[in-house]
N, C-alpha and C positions, 0 to 999 in steps of 0.2 A: 504494499499500500504506500502511496505517495502522499504526503501531507504537505501542503503549500499554503502560505499566507498570500492573500491577494487583497488589494483595495479596490473600491468601486472604479469601474472603467478598465481594470486589468483583466486578463484572460489567460487561460491555458488551452493548448491544442492537443488532441489526442489522435494519434495515428494520421495526422494531416487531414482528417475528415470531420472531427468533432471539435467544436469550440465551445468552452464553458466560460462564460463571462460573468464577472460580479457586477450586478446592476445597482444594488443598494445594500448597505450594511448599517443597521441601527440596533443598539443595545441588545445584542443576542439574537437578533433577527437578520437573516440573510436572504437575499433574492438573487437568484441566478437565471441567466438566459443561456439556453443550450441550442446550438445550431448543429443539426446532424442530418445526414442523407435520409430520405424517406424510408428506406428499407431498414433503418435501425430503430428499434422500439425503445422509447423512453418512458419509464414508468416510475412514479415515486415509490420509495422503499416501503412505506406503510401500506400502500395499496398492493404491492407485490406480496407482502407478508400476509395480508388478508386473503388474497387469492390462494396462497399456499396453504394456509390454515383451512380454508373452505374445501380445498381439494383433498386434504388428508382425512377430514371427518366423513 
């Protein structure tokens, strides 16, 4: 796992295809913008966990 610190307006690039940009950072709240090709699914962690839990039951 890579852990990086970024300020609003800064970004990281993953595999030259995905851009994760910090849009806003306020007192423990972070907003990210993610640019990725259409064929890459992006899902929030809590929704994925909910799906997994539902499938296991």
